[in-house]
C-alpha positions as CSV (number, residue, x, y, z in Angstrom):
1,X,27.2,7.2,5.4
2,X,29.7,9.9,5.7
3,X,28.9,13.1,3.9
4,X,31.2,13.5,0.8
5,X,31.3,17.2,1.1
6,X,32.6,16.9,4.5
7,X,35.3,14.7,3.8
8,X,36.6,16.9,0.8
9,X,36.6,19.9,3.2
10,X,37.8,18.3,6.3
11,X,40.3,15.8,5.2
12,X,42.5,15.8,8.1
13,X,39.5,15.8,10.5
14,X,38.1,12.6,8.9
15,X,41.4,10.9,9.0
16,X,41.8,11.7,12.7
17,X,38.2,10.2,13.6
18,X,39.1,7.1,11.2
19,X,42.3,6.5,12.9
20,X,40.6,6.6,16.4
21,X,38.3,3.8,15.3
22,X,41.4,2.0,13.7
23,X,40.2,2.0,10.2
24,X,43.2,0.3,8.2
25,X,44.5,2.2,5.3
26,X,42.3,5.1,6.3
27,X,44.6,7.6,4.4
28,X,44.4,5.3,1.0
29,X,40.6,5.2,1.4
30,X,39.9,8.8,1.9
31,X,42.3,9.7,-0.9
32,X,40.2,7.6,-3.1
33,X,37.0,9.0,-1.9
34,X,38.4,12.6,-2.9
35,X,39.6,11.3,-6.1
36,X,36.6,9.8,-7.2
37,X,34.7,12.8,-6.1
38,X,36.8,15.3,-8.2
39,X,36.5,12.7,-11.2
40,X,32.5,12.7,-10.7
41,X,32.4,16.6,-10.4
42,X,34.7,16.9,-13.3
43,X,32.5,14.3,-15.6
44,X,29.5,16.2,-14.6
45,X,30.9,19.6,-15.7
46,X,31.9,18.1,-19.1
47,X,28.3,16.7,-19.5
48,X,26.6,19.8,-18.6
49,X,28.8,21.9,-21.2
50,X,28.2,19.2,-23.9
51,X,24.3,19.3,-23.0
52,X,24.4,23.1,-23.1
53,X,26.1,22.9,-26.5
54,X,23.7,20.4,-27.8
55,X,20.6,22.6,-26.8
56,X,22.2,25.6,-28.6
57,X,23.0,23.9,-31.6
58,X,19.0,22.3,-31.7
59,X,17.8,26.0,-31.5
60,X,20.3,26.9,-34.4
61,X,19.0,24.1,-36.5
62,X,15.5,25.3,-36.5
63,X,16.8,29.0,-37.1
64,X,18.7,27.6,-40.2
65,X,16.0,25.7,-41.7
66,X,13.8,28.7,-41.3
67,X,16.1,30.7,-43.3
68,X,16.4,28.3,-45.9
69,X,20.0,27.2,-45.5
70,X,19.8,23.4,-45.8
71,X,23.2,22.5,-46.1
72,X,24.4,24.4,-42.9
73,X,21.2,22.7,-40.9
74,X,22.3,19.2,-42.0
75,X,25.8,20.2,-40.8
76,X,24.3,21.4,-37.4
77,X,22.3,17.9,-37.3
78,X,25.3,15.9,-37.7
79,X,27.2,17.8,-35.0
80,X,24.0,17.6,-32.6
81,X,24.3,13.6,-33.3
82,X,27.8,13.7,-32.4
83,X,27.1,15.6,-29.1
84,X,24.4,13.5,-28.3
85,X,27.0,10.3,-28.5
86,X,29.6,12.1,-26.6
87,X,26.8,13.0,-23.6
88,X,25.6,9.6,-23.7
89,X,29.0,8.2,-23.0
90,X,29.8,11.1,-20.3
91,X,26.4,9.8,-18.7
92,X,27.5,6.3,-18.5
93,X,31.0,7.4,-17.1
94,X,29.1,9.4,-14.3
95,X,27.1,6.2,-13.4
96,X,30.2,4.0,-13.2
97,X,32.2,6.7,-11.2
98,X,29.3,7.1,-8.9
99,X,28.8,3.6,-8.1
100,X,32.6,3.4,-7.5
101,X,32.4,6.4,-5.3
102,X,29.3,4.8,-3.4
103,X,31.2,1.5,-2.9
104,X,34.2,2.9,-1.4
105,X,32.0,5.3,1.1
106,X,29.8,2.5,2.3
107,X,33.2,0.8,3.7
108,X,33.8,3.8,6.0
109,X,32.3,3.9,9.6
110,X,30.9,7.2,11.3
111,X,33.2,9.6,12.6
112,X,33.5,9.6,16.4
113,X,32.2,12.3,18.6
114,X,35.0,14.4,20.6
115,X,34.1,12.8,23.8
116,X,34.7,9.0,22.7
117,X,37.8,7.8,24.3
118,X,40.8,6.3,22.7
119,X,41.1,2.6,22.8
120,X,40.9,-0.7,20.6
121,X,38.7,-2.9,22.6
122,X,36.0,-3.3,25.5
123,X,38.9,-3.2,28.1
124,X,39.4,0.5,27.0
125,X,35.8,1.5,27.5
126,X,35.3,4.6,30.0
127,X,33.3,3.8,33.1
128,X,30.8,7.0,33.3
129,X,28.9,6.0,36.6
130,X,28.0,3.2,38.8
131,X,24.7,2.8,40.5
132,X,23.3,0.6,43.2
133,X,24.8,-1.7,45.8
134,X,25.8,-5.3,44.6
135,X,23.7,-8.0,46.3
136,X,25.4,-10.3,48.7
137,X,24.0,-14.0,47.9
138,X,24.5,-17.0,49.9
139,X,27.4,-19.4,49.2
140,X,24.9,-21.8,47.4
141,X,23.6,-19.2,44.9
142,X,23.4,-20.5,41.5
143,X,23.7,-18.7,37.9
144,X,20.3,-18.5,36.2
145,X,20.8,-21.5,34.1
146,X,21.3,-23.9,37.2
147,X,18.5,-22.1,39.1
148,X,15.7,-22.5,36.9
149,X,16.3,-26.3,37.3
150,X,15.3,-25.9,41.3
151,X,11.7,-24.9,39.8
152,X,11.6,-27.8,37.6
153,X,7.8,-28.9,37.9
154,X,5.5,-31.3,36.3
155,X,5.8,-29.1,33.2
156,X,9.5,-28.8,33.2
157,X,11.6,-25.7,34.1
158,X,10.1,-22.2,33.6
159,X,12.6,-21.6,30.9
160,X,13.6,-24.8,28.8
161,X,16.7,-24.4,27.0
162,X,16.6,-28.3,25.9
163,X,13.3,-28.1,24.6
164,X,14.5,-25.0,22.5
165,X,17.1,-27.0,21.2
166,X,14.5,-29.9,20.2
167,X,12.3,-27.6,18.5
168,X,14.7,-25.3,16.7
169,X,18.3,-25.4,18.1
170,X,20.6,-23.8,20.6
171,X,19.9,-20.1,21.5
172,X,16.1,-20.4,21.0
173,X,14.8,-21.1,24.8
174,X,11.0,-21.9,25.4
175,X,9.4,-19.8,28.2
176,X,6.6,-21.6,30.2
177,X,4.5,-20.9,32.6
178,X,5.7,-18.0,35.0
179,X,8.8,-17.6,32.8
180,X,6.1,-16.5,30.1
181,X,4.3,-14.3,32.4
182,X,7.4,-12.7,33.6
183,X,8.5,-12.0,29.7
184,X,5.2,-10.5,29.0
185,X,5.2,-8.5,32.3
186,X,8.8,-6.8,31.2
187,X,7.5,-5.9,27.8
188,X,4.3,-4.1,29.1
189,X,6.3,-2.8,31.8
190,X,8.8,-1.1,29.4
191,X,6.2,-0.3,26.7
192,X,4.1,1.4,29.4
193,X,7.1,3.4,30.8
194,X,8.0,4.7,27.2
195,X,4.3,5.8,26.6
196,X,4.6,7.8,29.8
197,X,7.8,9.4,28.5
198,X,6.2,10.8,25.4
199,X,7.1,7.8,23.0
200,X,4.6,6.8,20.2
201,X,4.1,3.1,20.1
202,X,5.0,1.4,16.8
203,X,4.5,-2.2,15.9
204,X,6.7,-2.8,12.8
205,X,7.3,-5.7,10.6
206,X,9.8,-8.2,11.7
207,X,11.6,-8.5,8.4
208,X,13.1,-6.1,6.2
209,X,14.3,-5.6,2.6
210,X,17.9,-4.7,1.5
211,X,16.9,-1.0,1.3
212,X,16.0,-0.8,4.6
213,X,19.1,-2.9,5.8
214,X,21.2,-0.3,4.0
215,X,19.4,2.6,5.5
216,X,20.1,1.9,8.8
217,X,23.9,0.5,8.0
218,X,23.3,-3.3,8.7
219,X,24.0,-3.8,5.1
220,X,26.8,-4.2,3.9
221,X,28.4,-4.6,7.1
222,X,26.4,-7.4,8.9
223,X,25.1,-9.6,6.4
224,X,26.5,-12.7,8.2
225,X,24.8,-11.6,11.6
226,X,21.3,-11.8,10.3
227,X,19.2,-14.5,9.2
228,X,18.3,-14.3,5.4
229,X,15.1,-15.6,3.4
230,X,16.9,-16.1,0.2
231,X,13.6,-16.8,-2.0
232,X,12.1,-13.2,-0.9
233,X,15.6,-11.3,-0.2
234,X,14.3,-10.3,3.2
235,X,16.4,-10.4,6.6
236,X,15.0,-11.0,10.0
237,X,15.6,-7.9,12.0
238,X,18.2,-7.6,14.3
239,X,16.1,-4.9,16.3
240,X,13.3,-2.9,16.1
241,X,15.5,0.3,15.4
242,X,15.8,-1.0,11.7
243,X,12.1,-1.0,10.6
244,X,11.2,2.1,13.0
245,X,14.0,4.3,11.6
246,X,13.3,3.0,8.0
247,X,9.6,4.4,8.3
248,X,11.4,7.9,7.8
249,X,13.4,6.9,4.5
250,X,13.1,9.3,1.7
251,X,11.0,11.6,4.0
252,X,11.4,15.3,4.4
253,X,9.9,16.1,7.8
254,X,8.9,19.8,8.9
255,X,10.0,21.5,12.2
256,X,6.3,20.7,13.5
257,X,7.1,16.9,13.1
258,X,9.9,17.4,15.3
259,X,11.0,15.7,17.8
260,X,10.4,12.3,16.6
261,X,9.8,9.5,19.5
262,X,8.9,6.2,18.9
263,X,9.1,3.0,20.7
264,X,8.5,-0.6,19.7
265,X,8.5,-4.1,21.0
266,X,9.8,-7.1,18.8
267,X,11.5,-10.3,18.8
268,X,15.1,-9.9,17.5
269,X,17.2,-12.2,15.6
270,X,21.2,-12.5,15.7
271,X,22.5,-15.4,13.7
272,X,26.2,-15.0,14.8
273,X,27.0,-17.9,17.2
274,X,29.7,-16.3,19.5
275,X,32.1,-17.9,21.5
276,X,31.9,-20.7,24.0
277,X,32.1,-20.3,27.8
278,X,29.9,-19.4,30.8
279,X,29.8,-15.8,29.5
280,X,27.5,-16.9,26.6
281,X,25.6,-19.7,28.8
282,X,21.8,-19.7,29.1
283,X,20.1,-16.4,28.4
284,X,23.6,-14.5,28.3
285,X,23.6,-14.8,24.4
286,X,20.6,-16.2,22.1
287,X,19.8,-16.1,18.6
288,X,16.3,-14.8,19.1
289,X,15.4,-12.6,22.0
290,X,12.6,-10.0,23.0
291,X,13.5,-6.3,23.3
292,X,11.8,-2.5,23.4
293,X,13.7,-0.3,21.4
294,X,13.4,3.5,21.6
295,X,14.3,5.5,18.4
296,X,14.4,9.6,18.2
297,X,14.8,11.9,15.3
298,X,16.1,15.0,16.1
299,X,17.6,18.2,15.0
300,X,21.5,18.2,15.0
301,X,21.6,21.0,17.6
302,X,19.4,18.9,20.1
303,X,20.8,15.3,19.6
304,X,23.5,15.2,22.0
305,X,21.0,16.6,24.8
306,X,18.5,13.9,23.6
307,X,21.2,11.1,23.9
308,X,21.6,12.1,27.7
309,X,18.1,12.2,28.3
310,X,17.7,8.7,26.6
311,X,20.4,7.4,29.0
312,X,18.7,9.0,32.1
313,X,15.6,7.3,30.9
314,X,17.0,3.7,30.5
315,X,19.0,4.2,33.8
316,X,15.3,5.0,35.4
317,X,14.0,1.6,34.2
318,X,17.1,-0.2,35.8
319,X,16.6,1.6,38.9
320,X,12.8,0.7,39.0
321,X,13.8,-2.9,38.5
322,X,16.2,-2.6,41.5
323,X,19.2,-3.8,39.4
324,X,22.7,-2.3,40.1
325,X,24.3,-1.0,37.0
326,X,27.0,0.8,35.5
327,X,27.2,3.2,32.3
328,X,30.2,3.0,29.9
329,X,31.3,5.3,27.3
330,X,32.3,3.3,24.3
331,X,35.9,3.7,23.0
332,X,36.8,4.2,19.4
333,X,37.7,0.9,18.6
334,X,34.7,-0.8,20.4
335,X,31.8,1.0,18.9
336,X,29.1,0.1,16.2
337,X,29.8,1.0,12.8
338,X,27.4,3.5,12.6
339,X,27.4,5.3,16.0
340,X,29.1,8.6,16.6
341,X,28.8,8.0,20.3
342,X,27.4,5.0,22.4
343,X,26.7,4.6,26.2
344,X,26.3,0.8,27.2
345,X,24.3,0.0,30.2
346,X,25.3,-3.1,32.0
347,X,23.8,-5.0,35.0
348,X,25.5,-6.8,37.8
349,X,24.9,-10.6,37.9
350,X,25.9,-11.5,41.6
351,X,25.6,-15.0,40.9
352,X,27.9,-15.0,37.9
353,X,30.1,-12.0,39.4
354,X,30.2,-10.1,36.0
355,X,28.6,-7.3,34.2
356,X,25.9,-8.2,31.8
357,X,25.4,-5.3,28.8
358,X,21.6,-4.9,28.5
359,X,21.6,-1.7,26.6
360,X,23.2,0.4,24.2
361,X,22.0,4.0,23.4
362,X,23.6,5.8,20.2
363,X,23.7,9.1,18.5
364,X,24.5,8.5,14.8
365,X,24.4,11.9,13.8
366,X,23.5,12.1,10.2
367,X,25.4,8.8,9.3
368,X,21.9,6.8,8.9
369,X,20.2,9.8,7.6
370,X,22.2,10.5,4.9
371,X,21.9,7.0,3.8
372,X,18.0,7.1,4.4
373,X,17.8,10.7,2.8
374,X,15.7,11.8,5.8
375,X,15.7,15.5,5.9
376,X,13.6,18.4,7.3
377,X,12.8,21.9,5.9
378,X,14.0,25.0,7.6
379,X,14.0,28.5,6.2
380,X,13.1,26.9,2.9
381,X,16.3,24.8,2.7
382,X,16.3,21.0,3.4
383,X,19.0,19.6,5.9
384,X,19.7,16.1,7.3
385,X,18.5,15.1,10.8
386,X,20.4,13.2,13.3
387,X,19.0,9.7,14.4
388,X,19.3,8.1,17.9
389,X,18.3,4.5,19.1
390,X,18.6,2.6,22.3
391,X,17.5,-0.6,24.0
392,X,14.9,0.1,26.8
393,X,15.6,-2.7,27.2
394,X,16.7,-6.1,25.9
395,X,15.0,-8.9,27.9
396,X,17.2,-11.9,28.3
397,X,20.0,-10.5,30.4
398,X,17.8,-8.3,32.6
399,X,15.6,-11.4,33.1
400,X,19.0,-13.3,34.1
401,X,20.0,-10.7,36.3
402,X,16.6,-10.2,38.0
403,X,16.5,-14.3,38.3
404,X,19.9,-14.3,40.0
405,X,20.0,-11.2,42.2
406,X,16.7,-12.1,43.8
407,X,17.2,-15.5,44.6
408,X,16.5,-16.6,48.2
409,X,16.0,-19.4,50.3
410,X,12.0,-18.9,50.0
411,X,12.1,-18.7,46.1
412,X,13.0,-16.1,43.5
413,X,11.6,-12.5,44.5
414,X,9.9,-10.5,41.7
415,X,10.5,-6.6,41.6
416,X,7.8,-4.7,43.1
417,X,7.1,-2.8,39.8
418,X,6.7,-6.2,37.8
419,X,4.0,-7.7,40.3
420,X,1.2,-5.9,38.8
421,X,2.2,-7.2,35.4
422,X,2.9,-10.7,35.9
423,X,0.5,-11.2,38.9
424,X,3.0,-13.1,41.4
425,X,5.6,-11.8,43.7
426,X,7.9,-14.9,43.7
427,X,8.9,-18.0,41.8
428,X,9.0,-20.9,44.3
């Protein structure tokens, strides 16, 4: 959530950032925030004045009673009662204005970093770099949803989409045999790499309450994209970022606690159906998928260096998996609601002849921390921290690219770094 003081003191910069994100009626919304903030401050001042007068009058009553002037004391008591009624009304007004202000503030996305390019959609994202040689496959190469049918053994395909439909519905595949083992291999490989890079492993809950959804910005922005357990008012998580970052909600850290570097593996759940077509077939878009997530909490002056380090770390995983990839800097119109700067990592699918997004790494600056009330104490004062997160990595499209790019006449070759984890070097 944007800080009110920043909006009040930097109206033009706020408007410029919101226009870069193509926020409709940005000026009217910002004016409303400033108006409500002024109204809130005026009401608070009036309330403080009334309370001060009430306290002074209470002391005066004691002195009058002590001097024996009962008539004046009774008059002062009546005035005190009137002041209490006024203060009660002002307190109710203050609560109402504060809620109105909050309701407007939560509709505003984070302001983009100065390096974020102009643009409305994914077509306007900036390609930062491209790494690796795209493999050349034979003419009969298949996309992964067809490729797995070649290895349909007695127990069925090692990734069974139809069985998933039977027991749950579309977007919930069943992994069997070598399919399950390579999933587990990827998860363990990613976790081991993160531990070696200094991250602390966390195993968080995979359902969250409304406060947690609000803290990291999923609520009230993304209700329709999350599965909801109505009876308990709980949401299935879209990513481990949410419960891990919320570990630090309402927490004041010290400098000795920083930097915070956490990693967690969880299943993730995405309710929205998406569109039809080959780009969402098979593993390309699922309702349930596995992901390893990295989260950092940093001092403001360190966060953008940390973002670059996180990007380099995620790229190192793709290099070890021998996957050609590219890095995109997202434009203002394509960034997530809470992000100030996001890099997307995409791997090349040789069979589909297209790029597949496998990771986003973002700096949220103080946007989440302000919602979370996540601060640190320095020189006796508390300041908001910066939060960052990244997929390291999401499994479905990584697995799709591994299967497709490594298909040979002898079978599907497994990248060398995964062989010790899964115990086989080929699917045939």
